[in-house]
Biotite code that builds the C-alpha atoms (Angstrom):
import biotite.structure as struc

atoms = struc.array([
    struc.Atom([7.875, 1.867, 20.751], chain_id="A", res_id=1, res_name="MET", atom_name="CA", element="C"),
    struc.Atom([9.289, -1.576, 21.068], chain_id="A", res_id=2, res_name="PRO", atom_name="CA", element="C"),
    struc.Atom([8.410, -4.299, 23.537], chain_id="A", res_id=3, res_name="THR", atom_name="CA", element="C"),
    struc.Atom([11.339, -3.710, 25.503], chain_id="A", res_id=4, res_name="GLY", atom_name="CA", element="C"),
    struc.Atom([9.902, -0.470, 27.093], chain_id="A", res_id=5, res_name="MET", atom_name="CA", element="C"),
    struc.Atom([8.184, -3.107, 29.397], chain_id="A", res_id=6, res_name="PHE", atom_name="CA", element="C"),
    struc.Atom([11.009, -5.337, 30.236], chain_id="A", res_id=7, res_name="GLU", atom_name="CA", element="C"),
    struc.Atom([11.906, -4.980, 34.040], chain_id="A", res_id=8, res_name="LEU", atom_name="CA", element="C"),
    struc.Atom([13.086, -7.427, 36.282], chain_id="A", res_id=9, res_name="ASP", atom_name="CA", element="C"),
    struc.Atom([10.980, -10.407, 37.713], chain_id="A", res_id=10, res_name="LEU", atom_name="CA", element="C"),
    struc.Atom([10.296, -8.704, 40.988], chain_id="A", res_id=11, res_name="GLY", atom_name="CA", element="C"),
    struc.Atom([9.630, -5.498, 39.555], chain_id="A", res_id=12, res_name="ASP", atom_name="CA", element="C"),
    struc.Atom([7.098, -7.580, 36.999], chain_id="A", res_id=13, res_name="LEU", atom_name="CA", element="C"),
    struc.Atom([5.517, -9.070, 40.006], chain_id="A", res_id=14, res_name="LEU", atom_name="CA", element="C"),
    struc.Atom([4.816, -5.821, 41.540], chain_id="A", res_id=15, res_name="LYS", atom_name="CA", element="C"),
    struc.Atom([3.385, -4.595, 38.347], chain_id="A", res_id=16, res_name="LEU", atom_name="CA", element="C"),
    struc.Atom([1.169, -7.773, 37.985], chain_id="A", res_id=17, res_name="ARG", atom_name="CA", element="C"),
    struc.Atom([-0.690, -7.259, 41.259], chain_id="A", res_id=18, res_name="LYS", atom_name="CA", element="C"),
    struc.Atom([-1.169, -3.535, 40.391], chain_id="A", res_id=19, res_name="PHE", atom_name="CA", element="C"),
    struc.Atom([-2.784, -4.672, 37.207], chain_id="A", res_id=20, res_name="MET", atom_name="CA", element="C"),
    struc.Atom([-5.021, -6.801, 38.779], chain_id="A", res_id=21, res_name="LYS", atom_name="CA", element="C"),
    struc.Atom([-5.991, -4.577, 41.707], chain_id="A", res_id=22, res_name="ARG", atom_name="CA", element="C"),
    struc.Atom([-6.507, -1.617, 39.704], chain_id="A", res_id=23, res_name="SER", atom_name="CA", element="C"),
    struc.Atom([-6.458, -2.259, 36.104], chain_id="A", res_id=24, res_name="PRO", atom_name="CA", element="C"),
    struc.Atom([-7.994, 1.439, 35.002], chain_id="A", res_id=25, res_name="LYS", atom_name="CA", element="C"),
    struc.Atom([-5.093, 3.084, 36.887], chain_id="A", res_id=26, res_name="GLN", atom_name="CA", element="C"),
    struc.Atom([-2.204, 0.354, 35.722], chain_id="A", res_id=27, res_name="PHE", atom_name="CA", element="C"),
    struc.Atom([-3.716, 1.210, 31.826], chain_id="A", res_id=28, res_name="ASN", atom_name="CA", element="C"),
    struc.Atom([-3.097, 4.620, 32.831], chain_id="A", res_id=29, res_name="ARG", atom_name="CA", element="C"),
    struc.Atom([0.311, 4.126, 34.040], chain_id="A", res_id=30, res_name="VAL", atom_name="CA", element="C"),
    struc.Atom([1.541, 2.253, 30.983], chain_id="A", res_id=31, res_name="ALA", atom_name="CA", element="C"),
    struc.Atom([0.168, 4.701, 28.620], chain_id="A", res_id=32, res_name="ILE", atom_name="CA", element="C"),
    struc.Atom([2.046, 7.327, 30.574], chain_id="A", res_id=33, res_name="GLY", atom_name="CA", element="C"),
    struc.Atom([5.241, 5.492, 30.086], chain_id="A", res_id=34, res_name="VAL", atom_name="CA", element="C"),
    struc.Atom([4.631, 5.091, 26.631], chain_id="A", res_id=35, res_name="LEU", atom_name="CA", element="C"),
    struc.Atom([4.248, 8.618, 26.204], chain_id="A", res_id=36, res_name="ASN", atom_name="CA", element="C"),
    struc.Atom([6.743, 9.678, 28.430], chain_id="A", res_id=37, res_name="MET", atom_name="CA", element="C"),
    struc.Atom([9.202, 7.363, 26.049], chain_id="A", res_id=38, res_name="ALA", atom_name="CA", element="C"),
    struc.Atom([7.616, 9.033, 22.916], chain_id="A", res_id=39, res_name="ALA", atom_name="CA", element="C"),
    struc.Atom([9.038, 12.217, 23.845], chain_id="A", res_id=40, res_name="PHE", atom_name="CA", element="C"),
    struc.Atom([12.218, 10.973, 25.054], chain_id="A", res_id=41, res_name="GLY", atom_name="CA", element="C"),
    struc.Atom([12.832, 9.550, 21.790], chain_id="A", res_id=42, res_name="THR", atom_name="CA", element="C"),
    struc.Atom([12.046, 12.831, 20.094], chain_id="A", res_id=43, res_name="ARG", atom_name="CA", element="C"),
    struc.Atom([14.618, 14.604, 22.419], chain_id="A", res_id=44, res_name="LYS", atom_name="CA", element="C"),
    struc.Atom([17.604, 12.537, 21.531], chain_id="A", res_id=45, res_name="GLN", atom_name="CA", element="C"),
    struc.Atom([16.338, 12.379, 17.728], chain_id="A", res_id=46, res_name="ALA", atom_name="CA", element="C"),
    struc.Atom([16.543, 16.257, 17.735], chain_id="A", res_id=47, res_name="LEU", atom_name="CA", element="C"),
    struc.Atom([20.125, 15.771, 19.464], chain_id="A", res_id=48, res_name="ARG", atom_name="CA", element="C"),
    struc.Atom([21.281, 13.504, 16.527], chain_id="A", res_id=49, res_name="VAL", atom_name="CA", element="C"),
    struc.Atom([19.663, 15.720, 13.656], chain_id="A", res_id=50, res_name="LEU", atom_name="CA", element="C"),
    struc.Atom([21.476, 18.591, 15.042], chain_id="A", res_id=51, res_name="ARG", atom_name="CA", element="C"),
    struc.Atom([25.009, 16.677, 15.525], chain_id="A", res_id=52, res_name="SER", atom_name="CA", element="C"),
    struc.Atom([24.727, 15.285, 12.389], chain_id="A", res_id=53, res_name="GLY", atom_name="CA", element="C"),
    struc.Atom([23.237, 17.679, 10.038], chain_id="A", res_id=54, res_name="LEU", atom_name="CA", element="C"),
    struc.Atom([23.140, 21.528, 9.298], chain_id="A", res_id=55, res_name="VAL", atom_name="CA", element="C"),
    struc.Atom([20.267, 22.838, 10.811], chain_id="A", res_id=56, res_name="ILE", atom_name="CA", element="C"),
    struc.Atom([20.031, 26.763, 9.740], chain_id="A", res_id=57, res_name="ARG", atom_name="CA", element="C"),
    struc.Atom([16.835, 27.361, 11.496], chain_id="A", res_id=58, res_name="ASN", atom_name="CA", element="C"),
    struc.Atom([16.046, 25.576, 14.933], chain_id="A", res_id=59, res_name="ASP", atom_name="CA", element="C"),
    struc.Atom([12.852, 26.435, 15.151], chain_id="A", res_id=60, res_name="LYS", atom_name="CA", element="C"),
    struc.Atom([11.834, 24.594, 12.383], chain_id="A", res_id=61, res_name="PHE", atom_name="CA", element="C"),
    struc.Atom([13.819, 21.812, 13.564], chain_id="A", res_id=62, res_name="LEU", atom_name="CA", element="C"),
    struc.Atom([11.750, 21.701, 16.851], chain_id="A", res_id=63, res_name="THR", atom_name="CA", element="C"),
    struc.Atom([8.402, 22.471, 14.924], chain_id="A", res_id=64, res_name="GLY", atom_name="CA", element="C"),
    struc.Atom([8.977, 19.575, 12.589], chain_id="A", res_id=65, res_name="SER", atom_name="CA", element="C"),
    struc.Atom([9.974, 16.427, 14.951], chain_id="A", res_id=66, res_name="VAL", atom_name="CA", element="C"),
    struc.Atom([6.352, 16.111, 16.686], chain_id="A", res_id=67, res_name="ARG", atom_name="CA", element="C"),
    struc.Atom([4.761, 13.272, 19.178], chain_id="A", res_id=68, res_name="VAL", atom_name="CA", element="C"),
    struc.Atom([1.066, 12.188, 18.676], chain_id="A", res_id=69, res_name="GLU", atom_name="CA", element="C"),
    struc.Atom([0.417, 10.810, 22.245], chain_id="A", res_id=70, res_name="ARG", atom_name="CA", element="C"),
    struc.Atom([-1.268, 7.585, 23.078], chain_id="A", res_id=71, res_name="ALA", atom_name="CA", element="C"),
    struc.Atom([-4.583, 8.550, 24.706], chain_id="A", res_id=72, res_name="LYS", atom_name="CA", element="C"),
    struc.Atom([-5.458, 7.409, 28.654], chain_id="A", res_id=73, res_name="THR", atom_name="CA", element="C"),
    struc.Atom([-8.751, 6.379, 27.421], chain_id="A", res_id=74, res_name="THR", atom_name="CA", element="C"),
    struc.Atom([-7.580, 3.804, 25.170], chain_id="A", res_id=75, res_name="GLU", atom_name="CA", element="C"),
    struc.Atom([-7.223, -0.033, 25.600], chain_id="A", res_id=76, res_name="LYS", atom_name="CA", element="C"),
    struc.Atom([-3.370, -0.736, 26.459], chain_id="A", res_id=77, res_name="LEU", atom_name="CA", element="C"),
    struc.Atom([-3.403, -3.292, 23.780], chain_id="A", res_id=78, res_name="ASN", atom_name="CA", element="C"),
    struc.Atom([-4.636, -0.455, 21.163], chain_id="A", res_id=79, res_name="ARG", atom_name="CA", element="C"),
    struc.Atom([-2.487, 2.300, 22.600], chain_id="A", res_id=80, res_name="ALA", atom_name="CA", element="C"),
    struc.Atom([0.290, 3.636, 20.364], chain_id="A", res_id=81, res_name="GLU", atom_name="CA", element="C"),
    struc.Atom([2.433, 6.722, 20.744], chain_id="A", res_id=82, res_name="ALA", atom_name="CA", element="C"),
    struc.Atom([4.090, 8.037, 17.224], chain_id="A", res_id=83, res_name="VAL", atom_name="CA", element="C"),
    struc.Atom([7.387, 9.953, 16.732], chain_id="A", res_id=84, res_name="VAL", atom_name="CA", element="C"),
    struc.Atom([8.098, 11.361, 13.819], chain_id="A", res_id=85, res_name="GLY", atom_name="CA", element="C"),
    struc.Atom([8.657, 14.210, 11.599], chain_id="A", res_id=86, res_name="SER", atom_name="CA", element="C"),
    struc.Atom([5.996, 16.132, 9.740], chain_id="A", res_id=87, res_name="ILE", atom_name="CA", element="C"),
    struc.Atom([5.820, 16.577, 5.685], chain_id="A", res_id=88, res_name="LYS", atom_name="CA", element="C"),
    struc.Atom([5.827, 20.263, 4.825], chain_id="A", res_id=89, res_name="ARG", atom_name="CA", element="C"),
    struc.Atom([5.685, 22.149, 1.449], chain_id="A", res_id=90, res_name="ASN", atom_name="CA", element="C"),
    struc.Atom([9.337, 21.290, -0.281], chain_id="A", res_id=91, res_name="ARG", atom_name="CA", element="C"),
    struc.Atom([10.046, 19.283, 2.659], chain_id="A", res_id=92, res_name="PHE", atom_name="CA", element="C"),
    struc.Atom([10.132, 15.935, 2.941], chain_id="A", res_id=93, res_name="SER", atom_name="CA", element="C"),
    struc.Atom([10.569, 15.232, 6.841], chain_id="A", res_id=94, res_name="GLY", atom_name="CA", element="C"),
    struc.Atom([14.568, 13.967, 6.593], chain_id="A", res_id=95, res_name="TRP", atom_name="CA", element="C"),
    struc.Atom([12.694, 10.431, 5.083], chain_id="A", res_id=96, res_name="ILE", atom_name="CA", element="C"),
    struc.Atom([15.711, 10.386, 3.074], chain_id="A", res_id=97, res_name="GLU", atom_name="CA", element="C"),
    struc.Atom([18.276, 10.790, 5.948], chain_id="A", res_id=98, res_name="GLN", atom_name="CA", element="C"),
    struc.Atom([16.431, 7.798, 7.757], chain_id="A", res_id=99, res_name="GLN", atom_name="CA", element="C"),
    struc.Atom([15.902, 5.306, 5.083], chain_id="A", res_id=100, res_name="THR", atom_name="CA", element="C"),
    struc.Atom([18.767, 6.046, 2.920], chain_id="A", res_id=101, res_name="GLY", atom_name="CA", element="C"),
    struc.Atom([16.339, 6.754, -0.214], chain_id="A", res_id=102, res_name="GLN", atom_name="CA", element="C"),
    struc.Atom([16.946, 8.920, -3.145], chain_id="A", res_id=103, res_name="THR", atom_name="CA", element="C"),
    struc.Atom([15.424, 12.680, -2.551], chain_id="A", res_id=104, res_name="SER", atom_name="CA", element="C"),
    struc.Atom([13.163, 14.160, -5.259], chain_id="A", res_id=105, res_name="LYS", atom_name="CA", element="C"),
    struc.Atom([15.560, 16.932, -5.494], chain_id="A", res_id=106, res_name="LYS", atom_name="CA", element="C"),
    struc.Atom([17.144, 18.382, -8.099], chain_id="A", res_id=107, res_name="THR", atom_name="CA", element="C"),
    struc.Atom([18.947, 21.353, -6.785], chain_id="A", res_id=108, res_name="ARG", atom_name="CA", element="C"),
    struc.Atom([21.404, 22.034, -4.308], chain_id="A", res_id=109, res_name="THR", atom_name="CA", element="C"),
    struc.Atom([22.459, 25.461, -2.726], chain_id="A", res_id=110, res_name="SER", atom_name="CA", element="C"),
    struc.Atom([26.320, 26.811, -3.097], chain_id="A", res_id=111, res_name="THR", atom_name="CA", element="C"),
    struc.Atom([28.267, 28.381, -0.346], chain_id="A", res_id=112, res_name="LEU", atom_name="CA", element="C"),
    struc.Atom([28.449, 31.141, -2.472], chain_id="A", res_id=113, res_name="PHE", atom_name="CA", element="C"),
    struc.Atom([24.726, 31.320, -2.638], chain_id="A", res_id=114, res_name="GLY", atom_name="CA", element="C"),
    struc.Atom([24.532, 30.992, 1.260], chain_id="A", res_id=115, res_name="ARG", atom_name="CA", element="C"),
    struc.Atom([26.476, 33.880, 1.895], chain_id="A", res_id=116, res_name="GLY", atom_name="CA", element="C"),
    struc.Atom([29.938, 32.054, 2.296], chain_id="A", res_id=117, res_name="GLY", atom_name="CA", element="C"),
    struc.Atom([29.213, 29.346, 5.061], chain_id="A", res_id=118, res_name="GLY", atom_name="CA", element="C"),
    struc.Atom([27.006, 26.253, 5.277], chain_id="A", res_id=119, res_name="GLU", atom_name="CA", element="C"),
    struc.Atom([24.757, 27.847, 7.880], chain_id="A", res_id=120, res_name="SER", atom_name="CA", element="C"),
    struc.Atom([23.868, 30.659, 6.044], chain_id="A", res_id=121, res_name="GLY", atom_name="CA", element="C"),
    struc.Atom([20.087, 30.461, 4.704], chain_id="A", res_id=122, res_name="ALA", atom_name="CA", element="C"),
    struc.Atom([19.571, 30.902, 1.168], chain_id="A", res_id=123, res_name="LEU", atom_name="CA", element="C"),
    struc.Atom([18.357, 34.421, 0.540], chain_id="A", res_id=124, res_name="PRO", atom_name="CA", element="C"),
    struc.Atom([15.158, 34.667, -1.383], chain_id="A", res_id=125, res_name="VAL", atom_name="CA", element="C"),
    struc.Atom([16.514, 36.540, -4.363], chain_id="A", res_id=126, res_name="GLY", atom_name="CA", element="C"),
    struc.Atom([18.946, 33.095, -4.564], chain_id="A", res_id=127, res_name="SER", atom_name="CA", element="C"),
    struc.Atom([16.024, 30.954, -5.129], chain_id="A", res_id=128, res_name="ARG", atom_name="CA", element="C"),
    struc.Atom([13.584, 30.000, -7.893], chain_id="A", res_id=129, res_name="LEU", atom_name="CA", element="C"),
    struc.Atom([10.400, 31.985, -6.253], chain_id="A", res_id=130, res_name="LYS", atom_name="CA", element="C"),
    struc.Atom([10.459, 35.307, -8.740], chain_id="A", res_id=131, res_name="ARG", atom_name="CA", element="C"),
    struc.Atom([7.677, 34.787, -11.457], chain_id="A", res_id=132, res_name="LYS", atom_name="CA", element="C"),
    struc.Atom([10.020, 35.981, -13.989], chain_id="A", res_id=133, res_name="SER", atom_name="CA", element="C"),
    struc.Atom([14.048, 34.960, -14.076], chain_id="A", res_id=134, res_name="ILE", atom_name="CA", element="C"),
    struc.Atom([15.746, 35.984, -16.841], chain_id="A", res_id=135, res_name="ILE", atom_name="CA", element="C"),
    struc.Atom([17.344, 33.164, -18.828], chain_id="A", res_id=136, res_name="SER", atom_name="CA", element="C"),
    struc.Atom([19.007, 32.272, -22.334], chain_id="A", res_id=137, res_name="PRO", atom_name="CA", element="C"),
    struc.Atom([15.551, 31.701, -23.711], chain_id="A", res_id=138, res_name="ASP", atom_name="CA", element="C"),
    struc.Atom([15.105, 35.301, -23.663], chain_id="A", res_id=139, res_name="LYS", atom_name="CA", element="C"),
    struc.Atom([18.183, 36.150, -25.970], chain_id="A", res_id=140, res_name="TYR", atom_name="CA", element="C"),
    struc.Atom([18.634, 35.563, -29.668], chain_id="A", res_id=141, res_name="SER", atom_name="CA", element="C"),
    struc.Atom([21.272, 33.116, -31.023], chain_id="A", res_id=142, res_name="GLY", atom_name="CA", element="C"),
    struc.Atom([22.427, 30.056, -33.001], chain_id="A", res_id=143, res_name="ARG", atom_name="CA", element="C"),
    struc.Atom([22.853, 27.838, -30.340], chain_id="A", res_id=144, res_name="THR", atom_name="CA", element="C"),
    struc.Atom([22.641, 27.355, -26.183], chain_id="A", res_id=145, res_name="PRO", atom_name="CA", element="C"),
    struc.Atom([26.097, 28.330, -26.167], chain_id="A", res_id=146, res_name="GLU", atom_name="CA", element="C"),
    struc.Atom([25.593, 31.714, -28.125], chain_id="A", res_id=147, res_name="ASN", atom_name="CA", element="C"),
    struc.Atom([22.535, 32.949, -26.207], chain_id="A", res_id=148, res_name="ARG", atom_name="CA", element="C"),
    struc.Atom([24.306, 32.256, -22.430], chain_id="A", res_id=149, res_name="VAL", atom_name="CA", element="C"),
    struc.Atom([27.152, 34.106, -23.244], chain_id="A", res_id=150, res_name="ILE", atom_name="CA", element="C"),
    struc.Atom([24.996, 36.499, -25.100], chain_id="A", res_id=151, res_name="LYS", atom_name="CA", element="C"),
    struc.Atom([23.056, 36.967, -21.930], chain_id="A", res_id=152, res_name="MET", atom_name="CA", element="C"),
    struc.Atom([25.880, 37.246, -19.398], chain_id="A", res_id=153, res_name="ILE", atom_name="CA", element="C"),
    struc.Atom([27.767, 40.072, -21.453], chain_id="A", res_id=154, res_name="ASN", atom_name="CA", element="C"),
    struc.Atom([24.498, 41.934, -21.541], chain_id="A", res_id=155, res_name="ASP", atom_name="CA", element="C"),
    struc.Atom([23.768, 41.670, -17.416], chain_id="A", res_id=156, res_name="LEU", atom_name="CA", element="C"),
    struc.Atom([27.415, 42.267, -16.714], chain_id="A", res_id=157, res_name="LYS", atom_name="CA", element="C"),
    struc.Atom([26.732, 45.760, -18.942], chain_id="A", res_id=158, res_name="ARG", atom_name="CA", element="C"),
    struc.Atom([23.833, 46.573, -17.391], chain_id="A", res_id=159, res_name="ARG", atom_name="CA", element="C"),
    struc.Atom([24.991, 45.787, -13.749], chain_id="A", res_id=160, res_name="GLY", atom_name="CA", element="C"),
    struc.Atom([22.430, 43.149, -13.259], chain_id="A", res_id=161, res_name="TYR", atom_name="CA", element="C"),
    struc.Atom([22.328, 42.275, -9.579], chain_id="A", res_id=162, res_name="SER", atom_name="CA", element="C"),
    struc.Atom([20.175, 39.700, -9.113], chain_id="A", res_id=163, res_name="ARG", atom_name="CA", element="C"),
    struc.Atom([20.239, 36.211, -10.033], chain_id="A", res_id=164, res_name="SER", atom_name="CA", element="C"),
    struc.Atom([19.530, 34.391, -13.194], chain_id="A", res_id=165, res_name="PHE", atom_name="CA", element="C"),
    struc.Atom([19.503, 30.815, -14.990], chain_id="A", res_id=166, res_name="ILE", atom_name="CA", element="C"),
    struc.Atom([22.043, 29.271, -17.216], chain_id="A", res_id=167, res_name="VAL", atom_name="CA", element="C"),
    struc.Atom([21.503, 26.327, -19.141], chain_id="A", res_id=168, res_name="LYS", atom_name="CA", element="C"),
    struc.Atom([22.878, 24.783, -22.230], chain_id="A", res_id=169, res_name="GLY", atom_name="CA", element="C"),
    struc.Atom([26.532, 25.864, -21.634], chain_id="A", res_id=170, res_name="SER", atom_name="CA", element="C"),
    struc.Atom([29.595, 23.628, -21.768], chain_id="A", res_id=171, res_name="ARG", atom_name="CA", element="C"),
    struc.Atom([31.418, 25.884, -19.645], chain_id="A", res_id=172, res_name="LYS", atom_name="CA", element="C"),
    struc.Atom([28.900, 26.585, -17.026], chain_id="A", res_id=173, res_name="PHE", atom_name="CA", element="C"),
    struc.Atom([26.740, 23.638, -15.486], chain_id="A", res_id=174, res_name="LYS", atom_name="CA", element="C"),
    struc.Atom([22.929, 24.591, -15.038], chain_id="A", res_id=175, res_name="SER", atom_name="CA", element="C"),
    struc.Atom([21.820, 26.347, -12.411], chain_id="A", res_id=176, res_name="GLY", atom_name="CA", element="C"),
    struc.Atom([20.912, 29.676, -10.850], chain_id="A", res_id=177, res_name="LEU", atom_name="CA", element="C"),
    struc.Atom([23.740, 32.401, -10.841], chain_id="A", res_id=178, res_name="TYR", atom_name="CA", element="C"),
    struc.Atom([24.679, 35.888, -9.746], chain_id="A", res_id=179, res_name="LYS", atom_name="CA", element="C"),
    struc.Atom([27.257, 38.193, -11.208], chain_id="A", res_id=180, res_name="ILE", atom_name="CA", element="C"),
    struc.Atom([30.313, 37.687, -8.889], chain_id="A", res_id=181, res_name="LYS", atom_name="CA", element="C"),
    struc.Atom([32.513, 40.383, -10.517], chain_id="A", res_id=182, res_name="SER", atom_name="CA", element="C"),
    struc.Atom([33.263, 41.743, -13.986], chain_id="A", res_id=183, res_name="ARG", atom_name="CA", element="C"),
    struc.Atom([34.692, 38.605, -15.056], chain_id="A", res_id=184, res_name="ARG", atom_name="CA", element="C"),
    struc.Atom([32.972, 36.435, -12.910], chain_id="A", res_id=185, res_name="LYS", atom_name="CA", element="C"),
    struc.Atom([29.524, 34.647, -12.228], chain_id="A", res_id=186, res_name="ILE", atom_name="CA", element="C"),
    struc.Atom([29.180, 31.947, -9.838], chain_id="A", res_id=187, res_name="ALA", atom_name="CA", element="C"),
    struc.Atom([26.355, 29.426, -8.987], chain_id="A", res_id=188, res_name="ALA", atom_name="CA", element="C"),
    struc.Atom([23.920, 29.981, -6.016], chain_id="A", res_id=189, res_name="VAL", atom_name="CA", element="C"),
    struc.Atom([21.995, 26.907, -6.666], chain_id="A", res_id=190, res_name="GLN", atom_name="CA", element="C"),
    struc.Atom([23.063, 24.308, -9.270], chain_id="A", res_id=191, res_name="LYS", atom_name="CA", element="C"),
    struc.Atom([20.670, 21.983, -11.060], chain_id="A", res_id=192, res_name="PHE", atom_name="CA", element="C"),
    struc.Atom([20.990, 18.473, -11.705], chain_id="A", res_id=193, res_name="SER", atom_name="CA", element="C"),
    struc.Atom([19.160, 15.934, -14.364], chain_id="A", res_id=194, res_name="SER", atom_name="CA", element="C"),
    struc.Atom([19.509, 13.181, -11.472], chain_id="A", res_id=195, res_name="ARG", atom_name="CA", element="C"),
    struc.Atom([17.584, 13.553, -8.271], chain_id="A", res_id=196, res_name="PRO", atom_name="CA", element="C"),
    struc.Atom([20.295, 13.668, -5.249], chain_id="A", res_id=197, res_name="ILE", atom_name="CA", element="C"),
    struc.Atom([20.999, 11.055, -2.755], chain_id="A", res_id=198, res_name="LYS", atom_name="CA", element="C"),
    struc.Atom([21.924, 12.503, 0.613], chain_id="A", res_id=199, res_name="PRO", atom_name="CA", element="C"),
    struc.Atom([24.025, 10.828, 3.082], chain_id="A", res_id=200, res_name="LYS", atom_name="CA", element="C"),
    struc.Atom([22.103, 8.563, 5.456], chain_id="A", res_id=201, res_name="ARG", atom_name="CA", element="C"),
    struc.Atom([21.295, 9.565, 8.951], chain_id="A", res_id=202, res_name="LEU", atom_name="CA", element="C"),
    struc.Atom([19.585, 7.181, 10.927], chain_id="A", res_id=203, res_name="GLU", atom_name="CA", element="C"),
    struc.Atom([17.968, 10.171, 13.377], chain_id="A", res_id=204, res_name="TRP", atom_name="CA", element="C"),
    struc.Atom([14.853, 8.364, 14.623], chain_id="A", res_id=205, res_name="LEU", atom_name="CA", element="C"),
    struc.Atom([16.016, 4.980, 15.049], chain_id="A", res_id=206, res_name="THR", atom_name="CA", element="C"),
    struc.Atom([19.417, 5.956, 16.665], chain_id="A", res_id=207, res_name="THR", atom_name="CA", element="C"),
    struc.Atom([17.431, 8.352, 18.688], chain_id="A", res_id=208, res_name="GLY", atom_name="CA", element="C"),
    struc.Atom([15.006, 5.565, 20.023], chain_id="A", res_id=209, res_name="ARG", atom_name="CA", element="C"),
    struc.Atom([18.216, 3.539, 20.781], chain_id="A", res_id=210, res_name="ARG", atom_name="CA", element="C"),
    struc.Atom([19.569, 6.334, 22.585], chain_id="A", res_id=211, res_name="ASN", atom_name="CA", element="C"),
    struc.Atom([16.892, 6.982, 24.671], chain_id="A", res_id=212, res_name="TYR", atom_name="CA", element="C"),
    struc.Atom([16.301, 3.190, 25.678], chain_id="A", res_id=213, res_name="LEU", atom_name="CA", element="C"),
    struc.Atom([19.990, 3.192, 26.742], chain_id="A", res_id=214, res_name="LYS", atom_name="CA", element="C"),
    struc.Atom([19.807, 6.374, 28.809], chain_id="A", res_id=215, res_name="SER", atom_name="CA", element="C"),
    struc.Atom([16.414, 5.757, 30.759], chain_id="A", res_id=216, res_name="THR", atom_name="CA", element="C"),
    struc.Atom([15.905, 3.811, 33.677], chain_id="A", res_id=217, res_name="SER", atom_name="CA", element="C"),
    struc.Atom([12.672, 1.956, 32.903], chain_id="A", res_id=218, res_name="LEU", atom_name="CA", element="C"),
    struc.Atom([12.549, 1.119, 36.523], chain_id="A", res_id=219, res_name="ARG", atom_name="CA", element="C"),
    struc.Atom([12.298, 4.978, 37.394], chain_id="A", res_id=220, res_name="GLU", atom_name="CA", element="C"),
    struc.Atom([10.109, 5.771, 34.067], chain_id="A", res_id=221, res_name="LEU", atom_name="CA", element="C"),
    struc.Atom([7.414, 3.320, 35.826], chain_id="A", res_id=222, res_name="TRP", atom_name="CA", element="C"),
    struc.Atom([7.489, 4.314, 39.388], chain_id="A", res_id=223, res_name="ALA", atom_name="CA", element="C"),
    struc.Atom([7.197, 8.026, 38.402], chain_id="A", res_id=224, res_name="ARG", atom_name="CA", element="C"),
    struc.Atom([4.365, 7.248, 36.365], chain_id="A", res_id=225, res_name="ASN", atom_name="CA", element="C"),
    struc.Atom([2.610, 5.176, 39.280], chain_id="A", res_id=226, res_name="ILE", atom_name="CA", element="C"),
    struc.Atom([3.144, 8.202, 41.583], chain_id="A", res_id=227, res_name="LYS", atom_name="CA", element="C"),
    struc.Atom([1.681, 10.324, 39.282], chain_id="A", res_id=228, res_name="HIS", atom_name="CA", element="C"),
    struc.Atom([-1.309, 8.330, 38.476], chain_id="A", res_id=229, res_name="VAL", atom_name="CA", element="C"),
    struc.Atom([-1.698, 7.422, 42.474], chain_id="A", res_id=230, res_name="LEU", atom_name="CA", element="C"),
    struc.Atom([-0.906, 10.785, 43.442], chain_id="A", res_id=231, res_name="LYS", atom_name="CA", element="C"),
    struc.Atom([1.701, 9.745, 45.825], chain_id="A", res_id=232, res_name="LEU", atom_name="CA", element="C"),
])
């Protein structure tokens, strides 16, 4: 957390100085308590920024991904550190691209059709590349990639195929994962790109910290922790 967390007016600072000299161990606990409360407050505000700035399809996943690592009350104050941030998971970077503005490693994007027509809809398992064997033009004969794609689509329509399949090498259809929408049409549930995707920047963590500092009375925060430690 920034040093501004410990900036108070002169009168309060003098009181804290006396407290620190009189009871250094208790002061250490109080200061680290302030640090931890600020970390959890920042987390709360960061979650608000994410919810308002992004389409969150699983709130439980969101709250489980943004975490706080507390500073230990047994640590020396000059080494105490409370960490707020998101965790990295399998196929999930922790919104680092939104925070930093860097390019994502992802090369696939889901479509509204794949999500059932709405942004908030979750992508069904059948619209993901999780199956071991997904039909693609490679399994069909033809002189050109375009021929193989057309032959595959016609075959799947004739069979009434309802699962997703891969389209690639076509000038008419962009590469991606598709499903049959009607007798005449197919629609993408995921689009493939040859270049990594760069999402819109959203500085959710730094904005959350800034919002917390603006909305918090530091004097009250210190007072609450002093009362807690001294059991007043």
